[in-house]
All heavy atoms as an XYZ file, in Angstrom:
854
protein
N      10.028    -10.541    -24.188
C       8.929     -9.623    -24.108
C       7.818    -10.151    -23.207
O       7.181     -9.409    -22.489
C       8.407     -9.329    -25.524
C       7.341     -8.261    -25.538
S       7.893     -6.718    -24.794
C       7.426     -5.585    -26.012
N       7.577    -11.475    -23.250
C       6.525    -12.072    -22.422
C       6.810    -11.850    -20.935
O       5.909    -11.585    -20.162
C       6.365    -13.545    -22.732
C       5.248    -14.186    -21.957
C       4.982    -15.586    -22.402
C       3.815    -16.121    -21.580
N       3.038    -17.081    -22.247
N       8.080    -11.940    -20.538
C       8.441    -11.706    -19.143
C       8.097    -10.292    -18.705
O       7.649    -10.075    -17.587
C       9.927    -11.982    -18.924
C      10.288    -13.438    -18.974
C      11.739    -13.637    -18.752
N      12.085    -15.044    -18.932
C      13.305    -15.530    -18.832
N      14.311    -14.719    -18.557
N      13.521    -16.805    -18.991
N       8.318     -9.342    -19.595
C       7.995     -7.947    -19.264
C       6.499     -7.776    -19.067
O       6.062     -7.082    -18.147
C       8.473     -6.999    -20.370
C       9.951     -6.806    -20.383
C      10.366     -5.928    -21.521
N       9.796     -4.590    -21.355
C      10.475     -3.483    -21.499
N      11.741     -3.512    -21.832
N       9.900     -2.324    -21.336
N       5.699     -8.404    -19.914
C       4.244     -8.295    -19.799
C       3.774     -8.927    -18.496
O       2.963     -8.344    -17.768
C       3.545     -8.948    -21.019
C       3.860     -8.130    -22.278
C       2.053     -9.086    -20.791
C       3.481     -8.814    -23.566
N       4.299    -10.104    -18.181
C       3.930    -10.780    -16.943
C       4.377     -9.936    -15.745
O       3.622     -9.781    -14.768
C       4.532    -12.198    -16.888
C       4.366    -12.828    -15.519
C       3.915    -13.069    -17.971
N       5.563     -9.387    -15.803
C       6.076     -8.536    -14.719
C       5.181     -7.311    -14.532
O       4.876     -6.906    -13.407
C       7.506     -8.134    -14.973
N       4.753     -6.713    -15.621
C       3.877     -5.545    -15.568
C       2.547     -5.909    -14.912
O       2.046     -5.173    -14.058
C       3.654     -4.981    -16.968
C       2.750     -3.776    -16.988
C       2.553     -3.235    -18.385
O       3.528     -3.103    -19.128
O       1.371     -2.971    -18.723
N       1.981     -7.036    -15.296
C       0.713     -7.453    -14.711
C       0.855     -7.730    -13.217
O       0.005     -7.322    -12.430
C       0.173     -8.705    -15.431
C      -0.245     -8.444    -16.867
C      -0.508     -9.725    -17.639
O      -0.090    -10.811    -17.253
N      -1.178     -9.593    -18.776
N       1.905     -8.401    -12.852
C       2.135     -8.704    -11.445
C       2.372     -7.438    -10.639
O       1.825     -7.278     -9.543
C       3.322     -9.682    -11.318
C       3.552    -10.254     -9.935
C       2.322    -11.009     -9.446
C       4.763    -11.182     -9.961
N       3.152     -6.522    -11.185
C       3.419     -5.256    -10.491
C       2.124     -4.478    -10.309
O       1.885     -3.888     -9.244
C       4.453     -4.429    -11.279
N       1.276     -4.480    -11.316
C      -0.006     -3.779    -11.214
C      -0.853     -4.358    -10.085
O      -1.446     -3.609     -9.293
C      -0.747     -3.866    -12.542
O      -1.990     -3.203    -12.447
N      -0.868     -5.680     -9.988
C      -1.627     -6.317     -8.904
C      -1.020     -5.990     -7.539
O      -1.749     -5.750     -6.567
C      -1.678     -7.834     -9.107
C      -2.558     -8.245    -10.275
C      -2.518     -9.721    -10.540
O      -1.499    -10.386    -10.348
N      -3.632    -10.252    -11.013
N       0.305     -5.975     -7.470
C       0.968     -5.627     -6.214
C       0.635     -4.196     -5.797
O       0.284     -3.932     -4.650
C       2.490     -5.814     -6.339
C       3.315     -5.404     -5.125
C       2.965     -6.265     -3.916
C       4.800     -5.498     -5.463
N       0.736     -3.251     -6.736
C       0.452     -1.860     -6.432
C      -1.008     -1.694     -5.977
O      -1.291     -0.952     -5.043
C       0.709     -0.951     -7.648
C       2.154     -0.889     -8.062
C       2.481     -0.724     -9.398
C       3.190     -1.018     -7.149
C       3.807     -0.663     -9.808
C       4.525     -0.954     -7.545
C       4.825     -0.771     -8.876
N      -1.923     -2.391     -6.641
C      -3.342     -2.321     -6.259
C      -3.551     -2.855     -4.848
O      -4.268     -2.273     -4.043
C      -4.199     -3.110     -7.265
O      -4.035     -2.513     -8.559
C      -5.653     -3.096     -6.888
N      -2.880     -3.966     -4.538
C      -3.004     -4.565     -3.211
C      -2.401     -3.642     -2.149
O      -2.997     -3.444     -1.078
C      -2.315     -5.949     -3.165
O      -2.912     -6.771     -4.179
C      -2.471     -6.598     -1.821
N      -1.252     -3.071     -2.420
C      -0.636     -2.139     -1.477
C      -1.541     -0.946     -1.204
O      -1.712     -0.508     -0.076
C       0.719     -1.655     -2.011
C       1.787     -2.728     -1.984
C       3.076     -2.319     -2.674
O       3.042     -1.405     -3.521
O       4.108     -2.939     -2.399
N      -2.167     -0.431     -2.263
C      -3.061      0.702     -2.117
C      -4.285      0.311     -1.286
O      -4.761      1.075     -0.446
C      -3.489      1.215     -3.491
C      -4.351      2.458     -3.415
C      -4.675      3.028     -4.788
O      -4.504      2.340     -5.797
N      -5.150      4.236     -4.827
N      -4.808     -0.893     -1.503
C      -5.984     -1.361     -0.761
C      -5.663     -1.477      0.729
O      -6.473     -1.106      1.588
C      -6.467     -2.687     -1.313
N      -4.481     -1.986      1.053
C      -4.095     -2.113      2.461
C      -3.946     -0.738      3.087
O      -4.426     -0.490      4.209
C      -2.769     -2.949      2.604
C      -2.217     -2.863      4.006
C      -3.060     -4.407      2.245
N      -3.310      0.201      2.387
C      -3.181      1.567      2.930
C      -4.537      2.209      3.125
O      -4.775      2.879      4.142
C      -2.304      2.411      2.017
C      -0.810      2.142      2.195
O      -0.454      1.448      3.177
O      -0.023      2.613      1.370
N      -5.438      2.018      2.181
C      -6.787      2.570      2.303
C      -7.500      1.974      3.502
O      -8.145      2.684      4.284
C      -7.597      2.328      1.009
O      -6.938      3.000     -0.061
C      -9.014      2.833      1.135
N      -7.355      0.664      3.682
C      -7.980     -0.017      4.819
C      -7.413      0.512      6.133
O      -8.155      0.772      7.076
C      -7.787     -1.548      4.710
O      -8.385     -1.993      3.498
C      -8.423     -2.261      5.877
N      -6.109      0.678      6.203
C      -5.507      1.227      7.426
C      -6.017      2.631      7.710
O      -6.314      2.950      8.872
C      -3.988      1.252      7.295
C      -3.275     -0.055      7.628
C      -1.802      0.011      7.253
C      -3.410     -0.376      9.113
N      -6.166      3.440      6.710
C      -6.688      4.791      6.901
C      -8.130      4.754      7.406
O      -8.511      5.500      8.318
C      -6.596      5.583      5.596
N      -8.935      3.869      6.813
C     -10.315      3.732      7.256
C     -10.399      3.228      8.693
O     -11.242      3.652      9.488
C     -11.087      2.806      6.319
C     -11.358      3.357      4.929
C     -11.912      2.279      4.025
C     -12.311      4.548      5.002
N      -9.507      2.299      9.043
C      -9.469      1.800     10.410
C      -9.100      2.913     11.385
O      -9.649      2.992     12.488
C      -8.492      0.646     10.547
C      -8.987     -0.616      9.903
S      -7.777     -1.947     10.087
C      -8.860     -3.241     10.657
N      -8.169      3.768     10.982
C      -7.812      4.914     11.826
C      -9.016      5.803     12.068
O      -9.234      6.277     13.195
N      -9.802      6.030     11.033
C     -11.030      6.826     11.165
C     -11.990      6.173     12.144
O     -12.590      6.840     13.005
C     -11.713      7.023      9.818
C     -10.906      7.860      8.836
O      -9.965      8.575      9.281
O     -11.204      7.799      7.624
N     -12.148      4.861     12.026
C     -13.050      4.122     12.903
C     -12.533      4.157     14.356
O     -13.324      4.400     15.283
C     -13.173      2.664     12.439
C     -14.043      1.747     13.316
C     -15.463      2.271     13.426
C     -14.018      0.328     12.749
N     -11.251      3.969     14.531
C     -10.668      4.016     15.878
C     -10.925      5.392     16.526
O     -11.262      5.461     17.701
C      -9.164      3.695     15.830
C      -8.969      2.199     15.481
C      -8.468      4.040     17.142
C      -7.563      1.831     15.068
N     -10.787      6.433     15.763
C     -11.018      7.784     16.293
C     -12.520      8.020     16.564
O     -12.881      8.703     17.518
C     -10.484      8.841     15.336
N     -13.368      7.461     15.732
C     -14.816      7.694     15.852
C     -15.421      6.990     17.069
O     -16.390      7.479     17.655
C     -15.528      7.253     14.587
N     -14.871      5.858     17.429
C     -15.491      5.067     18.507
C     -15.508      5.806     19.842
O     -16.559      5.920     20.460
C     -14.808      3.705     18.589
C     -15.095      2.845     17.349
S     -14.193      1.293     17.317
C     -15.296      0.283     18.311
N     -14.391      6.321     20.347
C     -14.476      7.044     21.620
C     -15.264      8.362     21.502
O     -15.929      8.779     22.439
C     -13.024      7.309     21.999
C     -12.207      7.043     20.790
C     -13.019      6.156     19.900
N     -15.205      9.001     20.320
C     -16.002     10.211     20.108
C     -17.487      9.905     20.251
O     -18.229     10.674     20.869
C     -15.728     10.804     18.736
C     -14.675     11.867     18.755
C     -14.673     12.675     17.438
N     -13.289     12.692     16.986
C     -12.808     12.063     15.950
N     -13.571     11.346     15.176
N     -11.539     12.135     15.631
N     -17.904      8.786     19.637
C     -19.329      8.391     19.731
C     -19.731      8.128     21.168
O     -20.814      8.533     21.607
C     -19.568      7.144     18.874
N     -18.851      7.461     21.921
C     -19.146      7.197     23.323
C     -19.290      8.486     24.104
O     -20.203      8.675     24.891
C     -18.045      6.320     23.933
C     -18.353      5.911     25.383
C     -17.149      5.351     26.102
N     -16.031      6.273     26.217
C     -15.960      7.284     27.113
N     -16.935      7.518     27.933
N     -14.884      8.047     27.160
N     -18.360      9.426     23.863
C     -18.420     10.713     24.552
C     -19.684     11.494     24.180
O     -20.338     12.065     25.065
C     -17.172     11.538     24.238
C     -15.870     11.049     24.848
C     -14.675     11.796     24.271
C     -15.898     11.162     26.374
N     -20.010     11.543     22.895
C     -21.197     12.261     22.444
C     -22.480     11.654     23.008
O     -23.434     12.381     23.282
C     -21.253     12.285     20.920
C     -20.228     13.209     20.297
C     -20.245     13.183     18.781
O     -21.275     12.780     18.175
O     -19.216     13.553     18.200
N     -22.485     10.347     23.204
C     -23.673      9.675     23.750
C     -23.711      9.752     25.271
O     -24.702      9.362     25.878
C     -23.696      8.226     23.291
N     -22.633     10.243     25.883
C     -22.584     10.350     27.329
C     -22.513      9.027     28.044
O     -23.029      8.866     29.150
N     -21.859      8.064     27.439
C     -21.767      6.710     28.009
C     -20.505      6.567     28.843
O     -19.524      7.302     28.676
C     -21.771      5.678     26.888
C     -23.021      5.687     25.985
C     -22.824      4.772     24.799
C     -24.262      5.311     26.784
N     -20.507      5.587     29.737
C     -19.362      5.302     30.593
C     -18.152      4.838     29.796
O     -18.287      4.319     28.678
N     -16.983      4.977     30.399
C     -15.721      4.674     29.721
C     -15.610      3.211     29.285
O     -14.991      2.903     28.275
C     -14.539      5.034     30.618
N     -16.237      2.319     30.030
C     -16.139      0.888     29.701
C     -17.032      0.437     28.574
O     -16.823     -0.639     27.978
N     -17.993      1.258     28.189
C     -18.940      0.874     27.147
C     -18.211      0.816     25.792
O     -17.578      1.773     25.382
C     -20.138      1.858     27.080
C     -21.028      1.528     25.896
C     -20.920      1.832     28.384
N     -18.272     -0.321     25.174
C     -17.671     -0.495     23.852
C     -16.194     -0.773     23.849
O     -15.579     -0.849     22.772
N     -15.592     -0.942     25.031
C     -14.153     -1.154     25.087
C     -13.722     -2.428     24.354
O     -12.698     -2.437     23.680
C     -13.642     -1.193     26.521
C     -12.115     -1.319     26.640
C     -11.377     -0.191     25.940
O     -11.744      0.973     26.068
N     -10.346     -0.527     25.185
N     -14.512     -3.478     24.455
C     -14.172     -4.706     23.747
C     -14.157     -4.486     22.226
O     -13.293     -5.022     21.531
C     -15.135     -5.833     24.104
C     -14.913     -6.382     25.503
C     -15.851     -7.530     25.828
O     -16.808     -7.792     25.099
N     -15.553     -8.221     26.902
N     -15.096     -3.692     21.753
C     -15.122     -3.383     20.321
C     -13.868     -2.590     19.914
O     -13.261     -2.839     18.873
C     -16.378     -2.609     19.964
N     -13.500     -1.621     20.734
C     -12.284     -0.836     20.472
C     -11.069     -1.754     20.444
O     -10.230     -1.668     19.545
C     -12.101      0.284     21.529
C     -10.728      0.941     21.387
C     -13.200      1.323     21.409
N     -10.986     -2.671     21.403
C      -9.875     -3.617     21.443
C      -9.804     -4.449     20.161
O      -8.726     -4.686     19.625
C      -9.987     -4.544     22.651
C      -9.734     -3.844     23.971
O      -9.167     -2.737     23.974
O     -10.136     -4.422     25.030
N     -10.948     -4.938     19.692
C     -10.975     -5.770     18.486
C     -10.529     -4.974     17.259
O      -9.794     -5.479     16.403
C     -12.376     -6.344     18.233
C     -12.913     -7.283     19.315
C     -12.163     -8.578     19.523
N     -11.011     -8.512     20.373
C     -10.992     -8.516     21.720
N     -12.118     -8.558     22.397
N      -9.866     -8.452     22.394
N     -10.982     -3.719     17.155
C     -10.576     -2.893     15.995
C      -9.083     -2.619     16.059
O      -8.385     -2.660     15.047
C     -11.415     -1.602     15.928
C     -10.886     -0.676     14.839
C     -12.877     -1.922     15.665
N      -8.560     -2.345     17.265
C      -7.116     -2.112     17.415
C      -6.345     -3.371     17.033
O      -5.269     -3.273     16.404
C      -6.788     -1.667     18.827
C      -7.231     -0.235     19.169
C      -7.079      0.005     20.671
C      -6.438      0.763     18.373
N      -6.833     -4.550     17.403
C      -6.179     -5.801     16.999
C      -6.177     -5.944     15.475
O      -5.174     -6.351     14.877
C      -6.895     -7.005     17.626
C      -6.615     -7.187     19.092
C      -7.430     -8.324     19.692
O      -7.933     -9.191     18.943
O      -7.565     -8.353     20.927
N      -7.306     -5.617     14.877
C      -7.411     -5.706     13.422
C      -6.444     -4.737     12.751
O      -5.786     -5.076     11.772
C      -8.845     -5.437     12.966
N      -6.338     -3.528     13.289
C      -5.401     -2.539     12.744
C      -3.962     -3.018     12.868
O      -3.149     -2.845     11.947
C      -5.587     -1.181     13.445
N      -3.640     -3.648     13.991
C      -2.302     -4.202     14.168
C      -2.034     -5.305     13.131
O      -0.946     -5.382     12.557
C      -2.157     -4.759     15.595
O      -0.901     -5.364     15.761
N      -3.045     -6.122     12.889
C      -2.916     -7.166     11.870
C      -2.713     -6.568     10.481
O      -1.909     -7.067      9.682
N      -3.412     -5.474     10.186
C      -3.238     -4.828      8.894
C      -1.835     -4.200      8.764
O      -1.229     -4.211      7.703
C      -4.309     -3.731      8.673
C      -5.701     -4.280      8.409
S      -5.784     -5.415      7.000
C      -5.298     -4.350      5.660
N      -1.317     -3.669      9.879
C       0.035     -3.133      9.858
C       1.046     -4.245      9.572
O       1.999     -4.058      8.813
C       0.358     -2.443     11.190
N       0.801     -5.426     10.148
C       1.655     -6.570      9.846
C       1.524     -7.008      8.384
O       2.515     -7.338      7.744
C       1.338     -7.741     10.779
C       1.819     -7.512     12.180
O       2.776     -6.790     12.418
N       1.135     -8.093     13.158
N       0.308     -6.979      7.866
C       0.085     -7.315      6.469
C       0.820     -6.324      5.563
O       1.447     -6.717      4.561
C      -1.405     -7.311      6.140
N       0.799     -5.044      5.917
C       1.492     -4.017      5.127
C       2.995     -4.279      5.137
O       3.671     -4.193      4.118
C       1.177     -2.642      5.701
C       1.715     -1.491      4.863
C       1.273     -0.142      5.445
N       1.551      0.919      4.533
C       2.746      1.510      4.414
N       3.761      1.110      5.147
N       2.902      2.479      3.547
N       3.525     -4.611      6.323
C       4.944     -4.912      6.466
C       5.323     -6.102      5.569
O       6.342     -6.087      4.900
C       5.228     -5.227      7.945
C       6.598     -4.880      8.407
C       6.746     -5.011      9.932
N       6.129     -3.894     10.648
C       5.021     -3.979     11.407
N       4.409     -5.107     11.566
N       4.543     -2.925     11.999
N       4.464     -7.113      5.558
C       4.728     -8.306      4.737
C       4.658     -7.974      3.248
O       5.439     -8.504      2.456
C       3.727     -9.405      5.087
O       3.946     -9.869      6.397
N       3.736     -7.104      2.850
C       3.656     -6.710      1.442
C       4.910     -5.940      1.017
O       5.383     -6.108     -0.117
C       2.411     -5.836      1.200
C       1.129     -6.592      0.959
C      -0.058     -5.606      0.874
C       1.204     -7.422     -0.298
N       5.419     -5.123      1.908
C       6.662     -4.393      1.596
C       7.800     -5.400      1.377
O       8.559     -5.268      0.429
C       6.990     -3.382      2.714
C       5.972     -2.252      2.702
C       8.402     -2.850      2.567
C       6.018     -1.345      3.929
N       7.860     -6.403      2.240
C       8.888     -7.440      2.088
C       8.670     -8.223      0.780
O       9.640     -8.543      0.068
C       8.885     -8.383      3.275
N       7.421     -8.498      0.443
C       7.124     -9.192     -0.810
C       7.535     -8.336     -2.005
O       8.075     -8.841     -2.992
C       5.635     -9.537     -0.886
N       7.284     -7.046     -1.908
C       7.678     -6.110     -2.974
C       9.187     -6.187     -3.211
O       9.654     -6.265     -4.345
C       7.263     -4.706     -2.543
C       7.269     -3.704     -3.649
N       6.243     -2.823     -3.854
C       8.177     -3.416     -4.600
C       6.534     -2.044     -4.873
N       7.699     -2.388     -5.353
N       9.943     -6.172     -2.121
C      11.401     -6.262     -2.232
C      11.840     -7.603     -2.832
O      12.727     -7.655     -3.665
C      12.034     -6.040     -0.865
C      11.857     -4.627     -0.358
C      12.222     -4.443      1.116
O      12.616     -5.434      1.780
O      12.097     -3.317      1.615
N      11.165     -8.684     -2.423
C      11.502    -10.007     -2.948
C      11.171    -10.100     -4.435
O      11.921    -10.704     -5.217
C      10.753    -11.085     -2.163
N      10.071     -9.488     -4.843
C       9.700     -9.493     -6.266
C      10.702     -8.666     -7.085
O      10.988     -9.004     -8.226
C       8.283     -8.997     -6.462
C       7.191     -9.997     -6.088
C       5.821     -9.312     -6.055
C       7.193    -11.182     -7.030
N      11.221     -7.609     -6.494
C      12.243     -6.811     -7.189
C      13.488     -7.654     -7.423
O      14.114     -7.579     -8.505
C      12.576     -5.562     -6.386
N      13.855     -8.460     -6.445
C      14.986     -9.372     -6.618
C      14.698    -10.424     -7.682
O      15.550    -10.728     -8.533
C      15.332    -10.058     -5.294
C      15.945     -9.131     -4.273
C      16.194     -9.819     -2.935
O      16.301    -11.074     -2.916
O      16.287     -9.118     -1.937
N      13.469    -10.952     -7.672
C      13.087    -11.961     -8.665
C      13.107    -11.366    -10.059
O      13.519    -12.028    -11.030
C      11.709    -12.517     -8.343
N      12.708    -10.106    -10.180
C      12.737     -9.433    -11.489
C      14.152     -9.439    -12.044
O      14.370     -9.707    -13.213
C      12.220     -7.999    -11.300
C      12.271     -7.158    -12.560
C      11.867     -5.732    -12.281
C      12.820     -5.040    -11.390
N      13.779     -4.126    -11.953
N      15.118     -9.168    -11.178
C      16.507     -9.189    -11.591
C      16.932    -10.595    -12.020
O      17.666    -10.758    -12.998
C      17.420     -8.723    -10.457
C      17.223     -7.244    -10.106
O      16.542     -6.535    -10.882
O      17.739     -6.821     -9.060
N      16.462    -11.603    -11.293
C      16.834    -12.985    -11.580
C      16.306    -13.493    -12.925
O      16.878    -14.402    -13.506
C      16.333    -13.901    -10.454
C      17.020    -13.666     -9.131
C      16.320    -14.368     -7.981
O      15.315    -15.011     -8.150
N      16.895    -14.244     -6.781
N      15.210    -12.917    -13.409
C      14.629    -13.383    -14.677
C      15.037    -12.504    -15.845
O      14.435    -12.564    -16.914
C      13.084    -13.532    -14.595
C      12.682    -14.557    -13.578
C      12.415    -12.188    -14.345
N      16.057    -11.667    -15.645
C      16.594    -10.897    -16.744
C      15.926     -9.563    -17.000
O      16.063     -9.002    -18.084
N      15.223     -9.029    -16.013
C      14.565     -7.733    -16.171
C      15.199     -6.659    -15.296
O      14.544     -5.700    -14.911
C      13.071     -7.861    -15.885
C      12.267     -8.747    -16.823
C      10.846     -8.915    -16.344
C      12.305     -8.210    -18.249
N      16.471     -6.838    -14.994
C      17.171     -5.920    -14.097
C      17.094     -4.478    -14.591
O      16.905     -3.557    -13.819
C      18.620     -6.337    -13.949
C      19.469     -5.305    -13.182
C      20.790     -5.850    -12.844
N      20.524     -6.800    -11.756
C      21.437     -7.494    -11.153
N      22.674     -7.423    -11.526
N      21.132     -8.300    -10.176
N      17.193     -4.267    -15.894
C      17.241     -2.912    -16.425
C      15.848     -2.311    -16.653
O      15.738     -1.213    -17.191
C      18.036     -2.910    -17.717
C      19.492     -3.348    -17.485
C      20.364     -3.242    -18.706
N      20.363     -1.917    -19.320
C      21.106     -0.887    -18.909
N      21.871     -1.012    -17.860
N      21.048      0.261    -19.537
N      14.812     -3.024    -16.226
C      13.432     -2.526    -16.385
C      12.927     -2.085    -15.011
O      13.010     -2.831    -14.041
C      12.520     -3.632    -16.954
C      11.086     -3.164    -16.984
C      12.982     -4.032    -18.336
N      12.425     -0.851    -14.965
C      11.843     -0.349    -13.733
C      10.340     -0.339    -13.903
O       9.821      0.238    -14.857
C      12.343      1.083    -13.441
O      13.763      1.064    -13.346
C      11.762      1.616    -12.150
N       9.645     -0.986    -12.994
C       8.195     -1.004    -13.032
C       7.710      0.140    -12.174
O       7.982      0.184    -10.978
C       7.652     -2.351    -12.537
C       8.101     -3.551    -13.372
C       7.722     -4.830    -12.687
C       7.494     -3.470    -14.752
N       7.001      1.074    -12.781
C       6.608      2.297    -12.082
C       5.110      2.466    -12.205
O       4.544      2.306    -13.284
C       7.307      3.519    -12.721
C       6.907      4.782    -11.997
C       8.803      3.346    -12.706
N       4.463      2.793    -11.118
C       3.064      3.169    -11.142
C       2.940      4.599    -10.674
O       3.537      5.001     -9.718
N       2.157      5.383    -11.400
C       1.933      6.757    -11.027
C       0.874      6.835     -9.944
O       0.627      5.875     -9.225
N       0.235      7.985     -9.803
C      -0.813      8.155     -8.809
C      -1.967      7.195     -9.069
O      -2.605      6.730     -8.155
N      -2.224      6.906    -10.333
C      -3.263      5.942    -10.703
C      -2.547      4.671    -11.118
O      -1.929      4.610    -12.156
C      -4.086      6.497    -11.877
C      -5.142      5.528    -12.362
O      -5.319      4.454    -11.735
O      -5.797      5.839    -13.366
N      -2.650      3.648    -10.269
C      -1.897      2.422    -10.522
C      -2.330      1.708    -11.790
O      -1.618      0.869    -12.289
C      -2.028      1.464     -9.323
C      -1.530      2.048     -8.029
C      -0.092      2.503     -8.129
C       0.378      3.051     -6.809
N       1.512      3.863     -6.846
N      -3.468      2.062    -12.334
C      -3.909      1.456    -13.580
C      -3.041      1.933    -14.747
O      -3.035      1.309    -15.808
C      -5.382      1.779    -13.851
N      -2.301      3.017    -14.566
C      -1.474      3.553    -15.644
C      -0.020      3.145    -15.450
O       0.868      3.952    -15.596
C      -1.599      5.089    -15.737
O      -1.151      5.640    -14.489
C      -3.006      5.511    -16.004
N       0.177      1.901    -15.081
C       1.522      1.366    -14.865
C       2.329      1.510    -16.159
O       1.857      1.234    -17.238
C       1.423     -0.095    -14.466
C       2.724     -0.805    -14.212
C       3.330     -0.288    -12.906
C       2.479     -2.282    -14.120
N       3.583      1.928    -16.022
C       4.439      2.094    -17.190
C       5.755      1.360    -16.963
O       6.231      1.216    -15.855
C       4.738      3.569    -17.422
C       3.487      4.373    -17.753
C       3.813      5.831    -17.960
O       4.902      6.122    -18.510
O       3.002      6.664    -17.606
N       6.368      0.924    -18.037
C       7.696      0.357    -17.999
C       8.676      1.432    -18.485
O       8.409      2.123    -19.462
C       7.792     -0.863    -18.941
C       7.018     -2.098    -18.492
C       7.054     -3.136    -19.589
C       7.632     -2.667    -17.228
N       9.787      1.551    -17.769
C      10.786      2.536    -18.183
C      12.160      1.941    -17.951
O      12.359      1.158    -17.026
C      10.634      3.815    -17.365
N      13.131      2.307    -18.768
C      14.491      1.853    -18.524
C      14.952      2.348    -17.152
O      14.550      3.414    -16.717
C      15.310      2.493    -19.634
C      14.311      2.866    -20.680
C      13.019      3.119    -19.966
N      15.722      1.550    -16.456
C      16.201      1.920    -15.136
C      16.884      3.293    -15.183
O      17.646      3.573    -16.099
C      17.164      0.868    -14.593
N      16.595      4.123    -14.180
C      17.250      5.416    -14.076
C      16.562      6.511    -14.866
O      16.974      7.645    -14.813
N      15.510      6.190    -15.599
C      14.823      7.212    -16.389
C      13.446      7.452    -15.795
O      12.769      6.515    -15.380
C      14.698      6.804    -17.845
C      16.052      6.699    -18.513
C      15.903      6.670    -19.995
C      17.317      6.643    -20.599
N      17.305      6.612    -22.007
N      12.996      8.713    -15.765
C      11.684      9.001    -15.181
C      10.559      8.343    -15.986
O      10.672      8.163    -17.187
C      11.566     10.530    -15.276
C      12.905     11.040    -15.661
C      13.691      9.893    -16.209
N       9.518      7.951    -15.290
C       8.342      7.381    -15.939
C       7.121      7.742    -15.100
O       7.251      8.292    -14.030
C       8.466      5.870    -16.041
N       5.965      7.437    -15.575
C       4.753      7.738    -14.817
C       4.549      9.213    -14.735
O       4.698      9.940    -15.708
N       4.248      9.677    -13.539
C       3.944     11.091    -13.332
C       5.114     11.828    -12.701
O       4.924     12.912    -12.171
C       2.711     11.213    -12.455
C       1.510     10.565    -13.072
N       0.782     11.154    -14.069
C       0.934      9.358    -12.866
C      -0.200     10.358    -14.434
N      -0.125      9.271    -13.709
N       6.287     11.269    -12.751
C       7.449     11.908    -12.150
C       8.015     12.889    -13.152
O       8.010     12.696    -14.363
C       8.511     10.878    -11.784
C       8.081      9.816    -10.800
C       9.218      8.825    -10.596
C       7.693     10.431     -9.482
N       8.544     13.996    -12.641
C       9.197     14.951    -13.500
C      10.354     15.555    -12.740
O      10.357     15.636    -11.521
C       8.258     16.011    -14.016
C       7.634     16.852    -12.937
C       6.613     17.839    -13.552
N       5.895     18.517    -12.519
C       6.300     19.640    -11.958
N       7.414     20.209    -12.323
N       5.600     20.207    -11.013
N      11.367     16.003    -13.481
C      12.535     16.610    -12.849
C      12.205     18.050    -12.514
O      11.567     18.783    -13.284
C      13.704     16.558    -13.838
C      15.003     17.006    -13.229
C      16.165     16.834    -14.189
O      15.992     16.139    -15.219
O      17.233     17.365    -13.914
N      12.644     18.495    -11.337
C      12.446     19.877    -10.947
C      13.795     20.506    -10.650
O      14.743     19.830    -10.230
C      11.529     19.992     -9.701
C      10.130     19.560    -10.023
C      12.067     19.231     -8.537
N      13.884     21.805    -10.907
C      15.125     22.503    -10.637
C      15.064     23.070     -9.226
O      14.005     23.488     -8.765
C      15.322     23.644    -11.634
C      15.514     23.145    -13.045
C      15.653     24.292    -14.040
O      15.322     25.415    -13.734
N      16.160     23.971    -15.224
N      16.191     23.102     -8.556
C      16.208     23.678     -7.202
C      16.061     25.183     -7.283
O      16.473     25.821     -8.268
C      17.478     23.273     -6.471
O      18.599     23.762     -7.181
N      15.511     25.756     -6.269
C      15.255     27.213     -6.251
C      16.508     27.995     -5.986
O      17.456     27.606     -5.478
C      14.213     27.538     -5.200
């Protein structure tokens, strides 16, 4: 039982971190779009602020790499879960990651529900 509790806590932290990275990427996208708009609205030359745009694009690329690494970590943790005897436990987070639930593998949990085809 202790392993399940530890796995749940770790999964919750992972989901929170993944959400934070996605939120940061979305905010960076907004900033990237706003920078040239601001330059255009201010009537400034094309070269004004280009270094700042370059730095934000570098940061966004770094965040994309961080996201890729988190996905790989997620997969590695799923393998580790199997190695410690929790293969039949699926760690699921719904829309609100604070409501993490444990469910037997193959059974719906969280906010998922079965729908019938039309």
